[in-house]
Backbone as JSON, one array per atom type, in Angstrom:
{
  "sequence": "MINIPTELLRTFVKAVDLGSFTRAGEAVGRTQSAISLQVRRLEELLEVPLFVRGTHSVKLTDEGTILVGYARRMLALNDEAIGSLCRPKVAGSVRLGAPHEYTASLLPVILSKFAQSHPGVMLEVTCDLSKNLLARQEKGEFDLVIALHDSSGAGGTKVLTEPLVWITSLDHARDQQRPLPLVVAPPPCIYRSRVLETLGRLDRPWRIAYASSSYSGIIAAVRAGLGVTLLAASTVPEGVRALSEREGFPAMGELDVRLHQRQESTTEAVRCLADYISASFA",
  "N": [[-14.14, 6.16, 43.42], [-12.43, 7.97, 45.14], [-12.38, 8.59, 48.88], [-11.64, 10.88, 51.36], [-10.82, 10.45, 54.65], [-11.95, 12.92, 57.15], [-10.58, 12.74, 59.45], [-7.72, 12.24, 58.84], [-6.98, 13.92, 57.32], [-7.13, 16.49, 59.32], [-5.16, 15.66, 61.14], [-3.04, 15.6, 59.41], [-2.9, 18.52, 58.95], [-2.78, 19.34, 61.21], [-0.25, 18.81, 61.82], [1.28, 20.13, 59.92], [0.98, 22.83, 60.74], [1.9, 22.66, 63.22], [4.43, 22.3, 62.56], [5.67, 19.77, 63.26], [5.44, 15.84, 63.79], [5.88, 15.2, 66.25], [4.71, 17.54, 67.93], [2.47, 17.95, 66.77], [0.89, 15.04, 67.61], [1.02, 15.89, 70.25], [-0.66, 17.96, 70.81], [-3.13, 16.69, 69.63], [-3.3, 14.62, 71.11], [-2.36, 12.05, 70.91], [0.83, 9.65, 70.11], [3.86, 10.41, 68.61], [4.42, 8.18, 66.75], [1.84, 7.36, 66.01], [0.74, 9.35, 64.72], [2.6, 9.62, 62.73], [1.84, 7.23, 61.25], [-0.88, 7.72, 60.43], [-0.19, 9.85, 58.66], [1.01, 8.54, 56.95], [-1.12, 6.81, 55.9], [-2.56, 8.38, 54.82], [-1.29, 9.42, 52.45], [-0.57, 6.64, 50.94], [-3.27, 6.46, 50.14], [-3.79, 8.95, 48.57], [-1.98, 8.46, 46.92], [0.42, 9.82, 46.62], [3.67, 11.6, 47.72], [3.6, 13.54, 50.74], [4.78, 14.64, 52.43], [8.58, 15.95, 52.54], [10.98, 13.62, 53.04], [13.83, 13.13, 55.08], [14.51, 15.58, 56.25], [14.81, 17.9, 59.05], [13.03, 19.36, 59.63], [9.44, 19.53, 59.19], [8.41, 19.43, 56.05], [6.68, 20.55, 52.97], [5.79, 18.25, 50.05], [5.35, 19.29, 46.59], [2.99, 18.09, 46.29], [1.55, 18.01, 48.75], [1.57, 20.83, 49.49], [-0.35, 21.34, 47.95], [-2.37, 20.34, 48.51], [-2.88, 20.94, 51.47], [-4.15, 23.27, 51.36], [-6.88, 22.78, 50.18], [-7.6, 20.67, 52.17], [-8.09, 22.73, 54.59], [-9.93, 23.68, 53.65], [-11.8, 21.88, 53.22], [-11.97, 20.83, 55.83], [-13.19, 23.16, 57.23], [-15.66, 23.37, 56.11], [-16.65, 20.99, 56.99], [-16.8, 21.4, 59.67], [-18.47, 23.59, 59.83], [-20.64, 22.99, 58.87], [-21.29, 20.54, 60.71], [-21.58, 22.46, 63.09], [-23.79, 23.87, 62.2], [-25.94, 21.85, 62.37], [-26.02, 20.71, 64.71], [-26.55, 20.82, 68.19], [-25.13, 23.58, 69.62], [-22.65, 23.11, 71.66], [-20.11, 24.56, 72.5], [-19.38, 27.48, 74.13], [-18.63, 30.97, 75.66], [-16.58, 33.73, 75.72], [-14.63, 35.25, 73.31], [-11.5, 37.31, 72.87], [-10.45, 39.31, 70.29], [-8.03, 40.56, 68.19], [-7.35, 42.3, 65.3], [-5.96, 43.4, 61.98], [-6.87, 46.57, 60.71], [-7.57, 46.72, 58.06], [-8.14, 43.88, 57.55], [-10.46, 43.44, 59.47], [-12.26, 45.07, 57.53], [-12.43, 43.69, 55.3], [-11.87, 40.25, 54.73], [-12.54, 39.57, 57.01], [-15.35, 40.16, 58.2], [-17.16, 38.14, 56.75], [-16.07, 35.75, 57.4], [-16.15, 35.59, 60.88], [-19.14, 36.01, 60.41], [-20.38, 33.58, 59.38], [-19.03, 31.86, 61.4], [-20.34, 32.88, 63.97], [-22.87, 32.05, 63.42], [-22.41, 29.39, 63.6], [-21.73, 29.16, 66.03], [-23.3, 30.02, 68.43], [-23.12, 30.46, 70.84], [-20.93, 31.74, 71.5], [-19.27, 34.63, 72.1], [-18.05, 37.56, 70.45], [-15.53, 39.66, 70.68], [-14.01, 42.34, 69.11], [-11.2, 43.86, 67.91], [-9.6, 46.53, 66.42], [-6.17, 47.73, 65.29], [-2.8, 48.32, 64.38], [-0.4, 45.83, 63.33], [1.65, 45.39, 65.05], [0.82, 46.81, 67.42], [-1.25, 45.26, 68.08], [0.34, 42.69, 69.0], [1.81, 43.85, 71.03], [-0.09, 44.39, 72.74], [-1.57, 42.11, 73.08], [0.59, 40.83, 74.63], [0.42, 42.09, 77.1], [-1.89, 40.96, 77.89], [-4.41, 41.59, 77.17], [-5.78, 40.21, 74.65], [-6.81, 37.16, 73.51], [-6.64, 36.1, 70.79], [-4.65, 36.92, 68.01], [-4.68, 38.37, 64.96], [-2.14, 38.91, 62.79], [0.22, 41.02, 60.75], [3.06, 40.23, 59.15], [6.5, 40.82, 58.33], [8.62, 38.81, 58.13], [10.29, 35.87, 58.57], [9.61, 33.07, 60.66], [8.17, 34.34, 63.16], [6.8, 33.41, 65.11], [3.54, 32.28, 66.14], [0.96, 31.01, 63.84], [0.84, 30.29, 60.73], [-1.44, 31.58, 58.5], [-2.14, 32.46, 55.99], [0.2, 33.91, 53.02], [0.32, 36.92, 51.48], [0.64, 38.54, 48.85], [1.88, 42.06, 47.9], [0.5, 44.99, 47.11], [0.91, 47.79, 45.16], [-1.34, 50.68, 44.76], [-3.74, 53.36, 43.49], [-5.58, 56.37, 42.74], [-8.49, 55.96, 40.63], [-8.5, 58.08, 39.0], [-6.94, 60.12, 39.08], [-3.72, 61.15, 38.66], [-1.33, 61.02, 40.18], [0.6, 59.21, 40.79], [2.36, 59.9, 39.05], [3.82, 62.38, 39.87], [6.2, 63.83, 41.41], [8.07, 64.52, 43.72], [7.17, 61.76, 45.17], [3.52, 61.15, 46.1], [2.27, 59.95, 49.21], [-0.02, 58.13, 50.81], [0.06, 57.12, 53.85], [-0.33, 54.64, 57.07], [0.22, 55.95, 60.16], [3.36, 55.19, 62.4], [4.0, 51.94, 64.15], [3.46, 50.99, 61.44], [3.64, 48.25, 59.09], [3.12, 48.37, 56.56], [3.84, 50.96, 55.63], [6.62, 50.93, 56.77], [7.61, 49.08, 54.65], [7.5, 50.54, 52.32], [8.6, 53.06, 52.71], [11.24, 52.01, 53.03], [11.95, 50.56, 50.66], [11.42, 52.85, 48.62], [13.59, 54.61, 50.11], [16.18, 53.01, 49.38], [15.99, 52.79, 46.73], [16.27, 55.56, 46.48], [14.7, 57.28, 45.48], [12.68, 60.12, 45.64], [10.21, 61.12, 47.74], [6.86, 62.09, 49.65], [4.97, 62.33, 52.51], [1.56, 62.5, 51.97], [-0.87, 62.2, 53.06], [-1.86, 60.5, 56.19], [-3.46, 58.15, 58.23], [-4.6, 56.18, 60.72], [-6.62, 54.65, 59.97], [-8.23, 52.08, 57.96], [-10.73, 52.53, 56.25], [-10.03, 55.27, 55.94], [-7.59, 55.45, 54.68], [-8.46, 54.63, 52.27], [-10.53, 55.91, 50.94], [-8.48, 58.49, 50.97], [-7.02, 57.65, 48.83], [-8.71, 57.01, 46.74], [-9.46, 59.79, 46.42], [-7.38, 60.73, 45.52], [-5.61, 61.53, 46.38], [-2.75, 60.7, 46.65], [-0.79, 57.51, 46.64], [-0.67, 53.88, 48.04], [0.53, 50.9, 49.33], [-0.94, 47.87, 50.08], [-1.88, 44.43, 51.25], [-2.93, 42.21, 49.19], [-5.62, 40.78, 49.26], [-6.93, 42.63, 50.2], [-7.22, 44.97, 48.72], [-9.52, 46.96, 47.76], [-12.91, 47.63, 45.52], [-12.71, 50.46, 42.91], [-10.05, 51.57, 42.5], [-6.76, 51.75, 41.58], [-4.37, 49.22, 40.69], [-0.97, 49.31, 40.16], [2.08, 48.86, 38.51], [4.86, 47.31, 37.66], [6.14, 48.09, 35.43], [4.96, 50.61, 35.2], [6.8, 51.8, 36.5], [6.69, 51.01, 39.37], [7.92, 49.41, 41.98], [8.43, 45.6, 42.65], [6.86, 44.43, 45.61], [7.28, 42.29, 46.87], [6.0, 39.94, 49.8], [4.26, 39.57, 52.53], [3.53, 37.56, 55.43], [0.49, 36.51, 57.22], [-0.11, 36.06, 60.3], [-1.76, 33.73, 63.0], [-2.0, 34.43, 66.31], [-1.86, 32.76, 69.7], [-2.84, 33.4, 72.86], [-1.87, 31.27, 75.21], [-1.98, 31.36, 78.1], [-4.67, 32.07, 78.07], [-6.28, 30.27, 77.04], [-9.38, 28.62, 76.11], [-12.23, 26.37, 75.14], [-13.93, 27.58, 73.34], [-11.75, 29.47, 72.33], [-9.98, 28.24, 71.11], [-11.94, 27.08, 69.13], [-12.39, 29.07, 67.46], [-9.92, 29.59, 66.48], [-9.15, 27.85, 65.21], [-11.31, 27.88, 63.25], [-10.65, 30.19, 61.96], [-8.05, 30.07, 60.78], [-8.65, 27.66, 58.79], [-10.63, 29.24, 57.37], [-8.98, 31.0, 56.19], [-7.12, 30.07, 54.63]],
  "CA": [[-14.1, 7.67, 43.55], [-11.7, 8.09, 46.51], [-12.78, 9.21, 50.15], [-10.37, 11.16, 52.06], [-11.47, 10.72, 55.87], [-11.37, 14.25, 57.75], [-9.32, 12.6, 60.82], [-6.57, 11.8, 58.25], [-6.69, 15.45, 56.92], [-7.2, 17.07, 60.64], [-3.93, 15.2, 61.49], [-2.37, 16.45, 58.34], [-3.05, 20.11, 58.51], [-2.34, 20.06, 62.63], [1.27, 18.27, 61.38], [1.64, 21.11, 59.08], [0.8, 24.14, 61.36], [2.8, 22.93, 64.3], [5.91, 21.72, 61.94], [6.43, 18.75, 63.56], [4.86, 15.22, 63.83], [5.51, 15.44, 67.44], [4.12, 18.28, 68.44], [1.03, 17.45, 66.44], [0.74, 14.53, 68.56], [0.9, 16.36, 71.82], [-1.6, 18.53, 70.44], [-4.15, 15.92, 69.82], [-3.47, 13.51, 72.06], [-1.6, 10.93, 70.14], [2.13, 9.32, 69.65], [4.45, 10.69, 67.36], [4.23, 7.31, 65.65], [0.49, 7.21, 65.59], [0.66, 10.79, 63.81], [3.22, 9.21, 61.16], [1.34, 6.1, 60.47], [-2.07, 8.37, 59.95], [0.04, 10.83, 57.21], [1.24, 7.34, 55.79], [-2.27, 6.07, 55.38], [-3.02, 9.32, 53.72], [-0.06, 9.14, 51.27], [-0.93, 5.6, 50.38], [-4.8, 6.42, 49.85], [-3.84, 9.77, 47.5], [-0.61, 7.74, 46.04], [1.83, 10.88, 46.45], [4.15, 12.01, 48.84], [3.29, 14.4, 51.34], [6.29, 15.69, 53.05], [10.03, 15.4, 52.07], [11.65, 12.81, 54.12], [15.14, 13.06, 55.45], [14.47, 16.79, 56.66], [14.88, 17.92, 60.36], [11.66, 19.96, 60.0], [8.37, 19.37, 58.43], [8.71, 20.5, 55.01], [5.84, 19.84, 52.25], [6.12, 18.26, 48.89], [4.63, 20.11, 45.88], [1.54, 17.54, 46.14], [1.13, 18.2, 50.07], [1.61, 21.94, 49.59], [-1.8, 21.39, 46.87], [-3.56, 19.42, 49.52], [-3.05, 21.58, 52.72], [-5.45, 24.29, 50.88], [-7.99, 22.02, 49.92], [-7.66, 20.14, 53.48], [-8.36, 23.45, 55.4], [-11.26, 24.35, 53.3], [-12.79, 20.55, 53.56], [-12.34, 20.79, 57.21], [-13.82, 24.35, 57.6], [-16.56, 23.16, 55.6], [-17.06, 19.79, 57.87], [-17.44, 21.67, 61.13], [-19.64, 24.4, 59.83], [-21.92, 21.67, 58.64], [-21.55, 20.0, 62.45], [-22.06, 23.25, 64.16], [-25.04, 24.06, 61.84], [-26.74, 20.73, 62.62], [-25.92, 19.84, 66.12], [-26.85, 21.7, 68.95], [-23.92, 23.82, 69.89], [-21.9, 23.08, 73.0], [-19.0, 25.51, 72.77], [-19.95, 28.75, 74.44], [-17.71, 31.75, 75.99], [-16.26, 34.97, 75.2], [-12.96, 35.54, 72.52], [-11.11, 38.78, 72.35], [-9.83, 39.03, 68.95], [-7.57, 41.64, 67.91], [-6.94, 42.13, 63.69], [-5.68, 44.6, 61.26], [-7.89, 47.4, 60.12], [-7.95, 46.06, 56.46], [-8.75, 42.5, 57.24], [-11.96, 43.72, 59.46], [-13.0, 45.47, 56.93], [-12.58, 42.74, 54.25], [-12.1, 39.29, 54.8], [-12.98, 39.18, 58.64], [-16.79, 40.11, 58.39], [-17.77, 37.1, 56.38], [-15.8, 34.51, 58.45], [-16.81, 35.6, 61.83], [-20.56, 35.61, 60.44], [-20.3, 32.01, 59.52], [-18.38, 31.19, 63.03], [-21.16, 32.89, 64.66], [-24.1, 31.06, 63.22], [-22.16, 27.78, 63.85], [-21.44, 28.8, 67.51], [-23.81, 31.41, 69.08], [-22.92, 30.86, 72.28], [-19.49, 32.31, 71.42], [-19.44, 36.24, 71.81], [-16.81, 37.92, 69.73], [-14.97, 41.05, 71.1], [-12.91, 42.42, 67.89], [-10.57, 45.45, 68.28], [-8.72, 46.86, 65.19], [-5.18, 48.15, 65.47], [-1.74, 47.73, 63.69], [-0.35, 44.32, 63.61], [2.7, 45.15, 66.26], [0.33, 47.27, 68.46], [-1.69, 44.36, 68.56], [1.15, 41.75, 69.33], [2.13, 44.1, 72.25], [-1.14, 44.45, 73.85], [-1.63, 40.54, 73.65], [1.28, 40.4, 75.53], [-0.14, 42.56, 78.36], [-3.57, 39.97, 78.42], [-5.6, 42.28, 76.27], [-6.54, 39.55, 73.68], [-6.91, 35.9, 73.44], [-6.18, 35.68, 69.7], [-4.27, 38.4, 67.1], [-4.25, 38.15, 63.19], [-1.19, 40.24, 62.51], [0.91, 40.9, 59.42], [4.91, 39.79, 59.41], [7.3, 40.9, 57.13], [9.95, 38.4, 58.31], [9.48, 34.56, 58.95], [10.19, 32.93, 62.08], [7.89, 35.32, 63.89], [5.86, 33.05, 65.98], [2.2, 32.18, 65.78], [0.52, 29.83, 62.76], [1.01, 31.06, 59.16], [-2.49, 31.07, 57.86], [-2.03, 33.16, 54.69], [0.89, 34.44, 52.58], [-0.11, 37.83, 51.11], [1.54, 39.49, 47.72], [1.72, 43.05, 48.16], [0.03, 45.66, 45.71], [0.86, 49.43, 44.66], [-2.75, 50.98, 44.3], [-3.79, 54.58, 43.31], [-6.92, 56.32, 42.2], [-8.75, 55.82, 39.16], [-9.14, 59.53, 38.1], [-6.13, 61.05, 38.92], [-2.24, 60.89, 37.97], [-0.8, 61.19, 41.43], [1.58, 58.09, 40.75], [3.52, 60.49, 38.2], [4.66, 63.24, 40.79], [7.73, 63.6, 41.97], [8.18, 63.26, 45.08], [6.19, 60.4, 45.19], [3.13, 61.87, 47.42], [2.17, 58.59, 49.8], [-1.02, 57.67, 51.71], [0.16, 56.19, 54.71], [-0.66, 54.72, 58.41], [1.44, 56.14, 61.23], [4.19, 54.16, 62.52], [4.87, 51.28, 63.59], [2.74, 50.1, 60.09], [4.69, 47.4, 58.44], [3.33, 48.44, 55.0], [4.84, 52.0, 55.64], [8.37, 50.48, 56.88], [8.21, 48.35, 53.48], [7.28, 51.68, 51.26], [9.78, 53.94, 52.89], [12.76, 51.2, 53.09], [11.94, 50.74, 49.54], [11.9, 54.0, 48.3], [14.92, 54.92, 50.17], [17.06, 51.96, 49.04], [15.97, 53.51, 44.98], [16.72, 56.77, 45.78], [13.12, 57.7, 44.74], [11.98, 61.1, 46.61], [8.51, 61.02, 48.5], [6.39, 63.19, 50.78], [3.63, 61.91, 52.99], [0.64, 63.07, 51.7], [-1.79, 61.94, 54.18], [-1.79, 59.83, 56.77], [-4.5, 57.67, 58.69], [-4.57, 54.52, 61.27], [-7.94, 53.97, 59.77], [-8.26, 51.62, 56.55], [-11.73, 53.27, 55.49], [-9.43, 56.69, 55.81], [-6.67, 55.7, 53.75], [-8.83, 54.1, 50.73], [-10.89, 57.36, 50.83], [-7.69, 59.41, 50.27], [-6.47, 56.97, 47.73], [-9.68, 57.39, 45.68], [-9.65, 60.86, 46.49], [-6.54, 61.53, 44.4], [-4.23, 62.41, 47.73], [-1.82, 59.89, 46.66], [-0.72, 56.18, 46.27], [-0.25, 53.53, 49.14], [0.65, 49.83, 49.46], [-1.87, 47.09, 50.48], [-1.99, 43.1, 50.88], [-3.63, 41.92, 47.75], [-6.64, 40.14, 49.47], [-7.6, 43.6, 50.93], [-7.52, 45.82, 47.8], [-10.67, 47.15, 47.11], [-13.01, 48.55, 44.14], [-12.61, 51.74, 43.0], [-8.51, 52.04, 42.86], [-5.94, 50.72, 40.34], [-3.13, 48.87, 40.83], [0.47, 49.96, 39.59], [2.62, 47.76, 38.19], [6.45, 47.58, 37.52], [5.92, 48.67, 33.87], [4.58, 51.96, 35.84], [7.71, 52.09, 38.06], [6.35, 50.95, 40.82], [8.56, 48.06, 42.15], [7.66, 44.75, 42.99], [6.85, 45.06, 46.98], [6.8, 41.43, 47.93], [4.72, 39.27, 50.33], [3.83, 39.2, 53.84], [2.78, 36.78, 56.28], [-0.33, 36.83, 57.99], [-0.23, 34.92, 61.19], [-2.43, 33.83, 63.99], [-0.95, 33.97, 67.35], [-2.97, 32.17, 70.5], [-2.28, 33.33, 73.89], [-1.92, 30.24, 75.53], [-2.7, 31.63, 79.37], [-6.22, 32.21, 78.19], [-7.15, 29.54, 75.83], [-10.26, 27.96, 76.09], [-12.39, 25.76, 74.17], [-14.34, 28.79, 72.31], [-10.72, 30.48, 71.47], [-9.33, 27.29, 70.09], [-12.73, 26.82, 67.91], [-12.26, 30.28, 66.81], [-8.39, 29.66, 66.06], [-9.15, 26.67, 64.16], [-11.8, 28.45, 61.73], [-9.97, 31.33, 61.09], [-6.81, 29.29, 59.95], [-9.06, 27.17, 57.65], [-11.4, 30.19, 56.5], [-8.41, 31.99, 55.65], [-6.88, 29.32, 53.72]],
  "C": [[-13.26, 7.53, 45.1], [-12.32, 9.42, 47.49], [-12.08, 9.93, 51.02], [-11.09, 11.31, 53.49], [-10.72, 11.83, 56.65], [-10.43, 13.81, 58.72], [-8.59, 12.54, 59.72], [-6.25, 13.48, 57.9], [-6.61, 16.51, 58.06], [-5.39, 16.78, 60.92], [-2.95, 15.72, 60.67], [-2.01, 17.97, 58.53], [-2.35, 20.72, 60.18], [-0.99, 19.71, 62.26], [1.66, 19.88, 60.94], [1.91, 22.52, 59.72], [1.72, 24.25, 62.49], [4.35, 22.72, 64.12], [6.55, 20.57, 62.49], [5.35, 17.29, 63.83], [4.67, 14.82, 65.32], [4.76, 16.24, 68.25], [2.72, 18.17, 68.16], [0.19, 16.51, 67.31], [0.04, 14.66, 70.05], [-0.58, 17.08, 71.72], [-3.24, 17.92, 70.25], [-4.39, 14.64, 70.58], [-2.99, 11.93, 71.76], [0.15, 10.89, 70.34], [2.7, 9.74, 68.56], [4.47, 9.45, 66.27], [2.85, 6.95, 65.25], [0.45, 8.36, 64.4], [1.36, 10.21, 62.49], [2.34, 7.96, 60.58], [-0.11, 6.75, 59.7], [-1.45, 9.05, 58.46], [0.41, 9.47, 56.22], [0.28, 6.65, 54.83], [-2.7, 7.35, 54.39], [-2.46, 9.38, 52.24], [-0.64, 8.13, 50.42], [-2.36, 5.65, 50.0], [-4.75, 7.42, 48.42], [-2.66, 9.16, 46.66], [-0.04, 8.87, 45.5], [2.31, 10.83, 47.75], [3.77, 12.9, 49.48], [4.15, 15.36, 51.75], [7.75, 15.0, 52.78], [10.71, 14.83, 53.41], [12.95, 12.89, 54.24], [15.17, 14.42, 56.02], [14.37, 16.72, 58.17], [13.48, 18.42, 60.53], [10.8, 19.56, 58.86], [8.0, 20.1, 57.07], [7.76, 19.31, 53.76], [6.71, 19.54, 50.67], [5.36, 19.0, 48.22], [3.13, 19.47, 45.69], [1.18, 18.04, 47.58], [1.05, 19.84, 50.04], [0.39, 22.36, 48.69], [-2.84, 21.07, 47.92], [-3.87, 20.11, 50.72], [-4.03, 22.69, 52.72], [-6.59, 23.64, 50.99], [-8.69, 21.25, 51.19], [-8.26, 21.15, 54.48], [-9.86, 23.82, 54.93], [-11.97, 23.07, 53.62], [-13.22, 20.67, 54.9], [-13.22, 22.02, 57.77], [-15.38, 24.07, 57.23], [-17.32, 22.05, 56.53], [-17.68, 20.41, 59.26], [-18.12, 22.77, 61.16], [-20.74, 23.51, 59.67], [-22.54, 21.17, 59.91], [-22.11, 20.98, 63.32], [-23.4, 23.7, 63.69], [-25.89, 23.01, 62.41], [-27.13, 20.07, 63.85], [-25.86, 21.01, 67.04], [-25.17, 22.35, 69.64], [-23.61, 23.68, 71.45], [-20.89, 24.15, 73.55], [-19.74, 27.09, 73.09], [-18.58, 29.67, 75.51], [-17.69, 32.67, 75.37], [-14.36, 34.86, 74.44], [-12.98, 37.09, 72.17], [-10.15, 38.52, 71.1], [-9.38, 40.28, 68.82], [-7.15, 41.39, 66.02], [-6.7, 43.75, 63.0], [-7.08, 45.27, 60.96], [-8.34, 47.01, 58.97], [-8.63, 44.83, 56.43], [-10.49, 42.34, 58.05], [-12.72, 44.46, 58.96], [-13.48, 44.71, 55.52], [-12.99, 41.45, 54.42], [-12.88, 38.81, 56.06], [-14.72, 38.99, 58.68], [-17.49, 38.62, 58.16], [-17.52, 35.88, 56.79], [-16.4, 34.32, 59.36], [-18.4, 35.87, 61.76], [-20.75, 34.39, 60.47], [-20.22, 31.26, 60.84], [-19.92, 31.6, 64.03], [-22.46, 32.2, 64.64], [-23.73, 29.7, 63.29], [-22.22, 27.95, 65.49], [-22.13, 30.18, 68.15], [-23.65, 31.28, 70.39], [-21.76, 31.0, 72.37], [-19.84, 33.51, 71.63], [-18.1, 36.39, 71.88], [-16.45, 39.5, 70.31], [-13.91, 41.63, 70.1], [-12.36, 43.75, 67.9], [-9.59, 45.76, 66.93], [-7.83, 47.82, 65.75], [-4.08, 47.85, 64.35], [-1.33, 46.57, 64.27], [0.43, 44.26, 65.08], [2.09, 45.82, 67.48], [-0.46, 46.39, 68.95], [-0.83, 43.16, 69.56], [1.28, 42.58, 70.57], [1.18, 44.5, 73.35], [-1.7, 43.3, 73.9], [-0.61, 40.23, 74.86], [0.58, 41.06, 76.82], [-1.22, 41.96, 78.93], [-4.47, 40.52, 77.38], [-6.33, 41.2, 75.37], [-6.17, 37.91, 73.78], [-6.03, 35.72, 71.97], [-5.96, 36.99, 68.8], [-3.97, 37.61, 66.0], [-3.21, 39.25, 63.15], [-0.36, 39.65, 61.28], [2.24, 40.82, 59.96], [5.19, 40.13, 58.39], [8.61, 39.79, 57.28], [9.31, 36.72, 59.04], [10.42, 34.3, 60.32], [9.66, 33.77, 63.39], [6.79, 34.95, 65.0], [4.3, 32.69, 65.52], [2.31, 31.12, 64.66], [0.38, 30.75, 61.66], [-0.37, 30.75, 58.77], [-2.62, 31.56, 56.21], [-0.66, 33.81, 54.35], [0.58, 35.49, 51.32], [0.91, 38.81, 50.01], [0.82, 40.94, 48.0], [1.47, 43.94, 47.1], [0.2, 47.37, 46.04], [-0.66, 49.68, 44.03], [-2.63, 52.69, 44.52], [-5.39, 55.09, 42.78], [-7.37, 56.0, 40.54], [-8.66, 57.18, 38.18], [-8.07, 60.28, 37.92], [-4.72, 60.55, 38.7], [-1.23, 61.01, 39.23], [0.31, 60.06, 41.3], [2.66, 58.76, 39.79], [3.99, 61.61, 38.62], [5.77, 63.05, 40.95], [7.67, 65.11, 42.97], [6.77, 62.96, 44.81], [5.07, 60.98, 46.21], [2.35, 59.92, 47.91], [0.91, 58.96, 50.72], [-0.48, 56.6, 52.55], [-0.55, 55.67, 56.11], [0.56, 55.41, 59.02], [2.37, 54.89, 61.71], [3.65, 53.61, 63.66], [4.13, 50.4, 62.47], [3.66, 49.62, 59.49], [4.46, 47.81, 57.04], [4.3, 49.9, 54.95], [6.32, 51.9, 55.81], [8.49, 50.08, 55.42], [8.4, 49.76, 52.37], [8.59, 52.18, 51.39], [11.13, 53.28, 52.87], [12.98, 51.32, 51.21], [12.79, 51.94, 48.37], [13.47, 54.69, 48.46], [16.18, 54.17, 49.5], [17.09, 52.51, 46.84], [16.3, 54.88, 44.84], [15.61, 57.53, 45.49], [13.03, 58.81, 45.74], [10.57, 60.88, 46.7], [8.29, 61.8, 49.64], [5.04, 62.1, 50.91], [2.84, 62.91, 52.67], [-0.68, 63.52, 52.6], [-1.61, 60.86, 54.96], [-2.97, 59.43, 58.03], [-4.31, 56.39, 59.13], [-5.74, 53.8, 60.94], [-7.91, 53.3, 58.32], [-9.21, 52.18, 55.53], [-10.81, 54.65, 55.09], [-8.63, 56.39, 54.74], [-7.39, 55.18, 52.25], [-9.34, 55.59, 50.69], [-9.98, 58.45, 50.28], [-6.8, 58.95, 49.56], [-7.39, 57.25, 46.76], [-10.05, 58.92, 45.45], [-8.28, 61.51, 45.4], [-5.31, 62.05, 45.41], [-3.04, 61.71, 47.28], [-1.98, 58.23, 46.73], [-0.3, 55.49, 47.68], [0.06, 52.01, 48.6], [-0.26, 49.06, 50.46], [-1.78, 45.78, 50.46], [-3.27, 43.2, 49.83], [-5.11, 41.33, 48.3], [-7.49, 41.68, 50.03], [-7.85, 45.12, 50.11], [-8.98, 45.95, 47.53], [-11.18, 47.82, 45.8], [-12.9, 49.86, 44.15], [-11.12, 52.29, 43.3], [-8.11, 51.38, 41.89], [-4.82, 50.66, 40.8], [-2.09, 49.18, 39.84], [1.1, 49.04, 39.52], [4.44, 48.31, 38.07], [6.75, 48.43, 36.16], [5.82, 50.22, 34.05], [5.71, 52.65, 36.5], [7.75, 52.39, 39.34], [7.12, 49.46, 41.09], [7.76, 47.1, 42.65], [7.82, 44.39, 44.5], [7.22, 43.12, 47.76], [5.97, 40.72, 48.56], [5.03, 39.56, 51.81], [3.44, 38.17, 54.2], [1.76, 37.22, 57.26], [-0.29, 35.76, 59.04], [-0.97, 35.25, 62.06], [-1.79, 33.77, 65.56], [-2.17, 34.2, 68.72], [-2.55, 32.41, 71.74], [-2.65, 32.46, 74.68], [-2.53, 30.29, 77.27], [-4.54, 31.52, 78.99], [-6.97, 31.41, 77.18], [-7.99, 28.63, 76.33], [-10.91, 27.25, 75.03], [-13.01, 26.83, 72.79], [-12.84, 29.3, 71.75], [-10.24, 29.16, 70.73], [-10.44, 27.01, 68.86], [-12.26, 27.91, 66.99], [-10.91, 30.2, 65.89], [-8.67, 28.79, 64.82], [-10.11, 27.23, 62.7], [-11.25, 29.52, 61.2], [-9.03, 30.91, 60.44], [-7.72, 28.56, 58.86], [-9.78, 28.16, 56.87], [-10.34, 31.01, 55.42], [-7.25, 31.13, 54.48], [-7.56, 29.03, 52.39]]
}
C-alpha cells in the first residue's frame, strides 16, 4: 500500500493554487528546483504525470485534476486532527466576507470545524453580494472574501467551480407563465446579470416579481410560488424543484468561487483560515 507524504501533497496544492512552481517556492521558502523535485517525487510515487510539461503555465493532467481534490481533503483532515490534538498556537481575529447563500449553506459547517481546531481565532463574518464584498475589501474592511466570478482571471484563488441551476416552487407552475416571473437580488448580483442577459439573448419576456438581497428571502419567495430564480448548485436547498432544458430553461453554465486575501492584513490566523476554506471547499 502506498502512503503519500503530506509535505508532497502540500507542495503540489500550493503549486496548483499559485499557478507556478516559482511562486509556490517563494510561498513556502524553497527554490523552484526544490518544488520541481518534490512534484517529481510525487509523480514517481503515484506512477502518473500530474502536470502537462512544456506549457508556460501550470496545467494539470487528468490524473492531476483528480488528485488535487483528494489532496485538499487529506490536508484539511490532517490539519484538523493536528489542531484538535495539539495546543492551539494561532490567535487573532479574521474579518471574512461571503455571499449570503454560502453563509447559509456550506460555511457554517466549515467555520464550526475551524473554530473547534483554532479556538484562539475570533471570526467576524459579513454577508453581501460578491461585487460589493470585493469593493469593500479594497477599502480595507475584510481580510478574506469569498466571491463568485463569471469570468476567469479575476484574481484570488479558485476554490470551487459551481454549475448554475434554475429552481422553482414544488407546488406552483410559475415557470410556465409569460412573461416569466423572476425572484432576484438587486444589482450588482451576478446571478441576476446572468439571468437577464440570457433571457434577453433568447428574446424571452420576463418580469421581476420579487427582489431581495437576502438568500433566505429569495428562497422563501420561490417556495411561496412568486417566481423562479438561479442559484449555484451547492446552495440549492430542499423544498424547491430544479428546472431543466426539457422544460424550456437553458443551461446557464458555471461560476467560479474564488478566495481573495488582502495582503496588507495577512496574519497567521488569516493564512490558516484561508488554507482551511480552500481545502474544505474542495
